[in-house]
One Martini backbone bead per residue (centre of mass of N, CA, C, O) as a GRO file, in nm:
protein
   85
    1GLU     BB    1   9.983   7.292  11.149
    2VAL     BB    2  10.144   6.985  11.088
    3VAL     BB    3  10.172   6.813  10.766
    4PRO     BB    4  10.266   6.525  10.646
    5LEU     BB    5  10.441   6.462  10.335
    6ASN     BB    6  10.494   6.231  10.064
    7ILE     BB    7  10.750   6.223   9.840
    8VAL     BB    8  10.802   6.014   9.533
    9ASP     BB    9  10.921   6.231   9.338
   10PRO     BB   10  11.236   6.361   9.285
   11LYS     BB   11  11.150   6.604   9.102
   12PHE     BB   12  10.977   6.680   9.379
   13TYR     BB   13  11.189   6.772   9.629
   14HIS     BB   14  10.972   6.997   9.700
   15LEU     BB   15  10.678   7.117   9.796
   16ASP     BB   16  10.681   7.384   9.595
   17VAL     BB   17  10.673   7.188   9.328
   18GLY     BB   18  10.373   7.027   9.406
   19PHE     BB   19  10.262   7.282   9.588
   20PHE     BB   20   9.986   7.542   9.576
   21PRO     BB   21   9.874   7.793   9.771
   22LEU     BB   22   9.634   8.036   9.714
   23ASN     BB   23   9.451   7.983   9.970
   24THR     BB   24   9.250   7.867  10.232
   25GLU     BB   25   9.074   7.680   9.991
   26THR     BB   26   9.308   7.682   9.765
   27ALA     BB   27   9.483   7.432   9.560
   28PHE     BB   28   9.770   7.309   9.405
   29TYR     BB   29   9.857   6.985   9.246
   30TYR     BB   30  10.074   6.695   9.202
   31PRO     BB   31   9.988   6.378   9.248
   32LYS     BB   32  10.262   6.220   9.155
   33ALA     BB   33  10.439   6.344   9.399
   34PHE     BB   34  10.250   6.164   9.580
   35ASP     BB   35  10.126   5.969   9.792
   36LYS     BB   36   9.829   5.837   9.877
   37LYS     BB   37   9.805   5.951  10.166
   38SER     BB   38   9.869   6.247  10.089
   39ARG     BB   39   9.633   6.286   9.896
   40GLU     BB   40   9.413   6.233  10.108
   41VAL     BB   41   9.487   6.464  10.295
   42LEU     BB   42   9.447   6.694  10.091
   43GLU     BB   43   9.147   6.629  10.025
   44LYS     BB   44   9.053   6.695  10.323
   45LEU     BB   45   9.190   6.995  10.368
   46VAL     BB   46   9.112   7.087  10.065
   47PRO     BB   47   8.834   7.202   9.917
   48ASN     BB   48   9.014   7.324   9.653
   49LEU     BB   49   9.157   7.079   9.467
   50LEU     BB   50   9.397   7.121   9.211
   51GLU     BB   51   9.523   6.998   8.923
   52LEU     BB   52   9.820   6.939   8.779
   53THR     BB   53   9.984   6.908   8.515
   54LYS     BB   54  10.268   6.802   8.385
   55GLU     BB   55  10.335   7.069   8.247
   56GLU     BB   56  10.288   7.251   8.496
   57ALA     BB   57  10.485   7.111   8.686
   58ASN     BB   58  10.738   7.137   8.493
   59GLY     BB   59  10.676   7.468   8.496
   60PHE     BB   60  10.650   7.561   8.805
   61CYS     BB   61  10.360   7.644   8.919
   62ALA     BB   62  10.395   7.568   9.230
   63ASN     BB   63  10.626   7.811   9.243
   64SER     BB   64  10.443   8.024   9.320
   65VAL     BB   65  10.320   8.365   9.397
   66VAL     BB   66  10.142   8.546   9.639
   67THR     BB   67  10.016   8.894   9.585
   68GLY     BB   68   9.740   8.943   9.683
   69ASN     BB   69   9.576   8.932   9.357
   70ASN     BB   70   9.850   8.795   9.272
   71VAL     BB   71  10.036   8.584   9.038
   72ILE     BB   72  10.357   8.450   9.034
   73HIS     BB   73  10.488   8.307   8.726
   74GLN     BB   74  10.562   8.119   8.489
   75THR     BB   75  10.594   8.097   8.168
   76GLY     BB   76  10.403   7.891   7.927
   77THR     BB   77  10.109   7.837   8.094
   78VAL     BB   78   9.803   7.866   7.985
   79SER     BB   79   9.636   7.669   8.161
   80PHE     BB   80   9.703   7.810   8.432
   81ASN     BB   81   9.577   8.080   8.369
   82HIS     BB   82   9.288   7.968   8.345
   83LYS     BB   83   9.267   7.854   8.632
   84LEU     BB   84   9.305   8.124   8.782
   85LYS     BB   85   9.046   8.260   8.646
   0.00000   0.00000   0.00000
């Protein structure tokens, strides 16, 4: 299923800069990257939708990669490490 989302902040020019699916039930996102309707859609579709802080979003945490039980992401965002644990 394809779900359109509207990015309103040009700094988050691509979906994977503002949205990071961790697994089938959990995802991280930066709310200010999306319009109200898109945020509402995400809240309905993702049971465990976790917000990224501005620091985490600017640190490209949403551009992380899941491989097995590991997440590969940029360094320097201690708060994101805590959220992942």
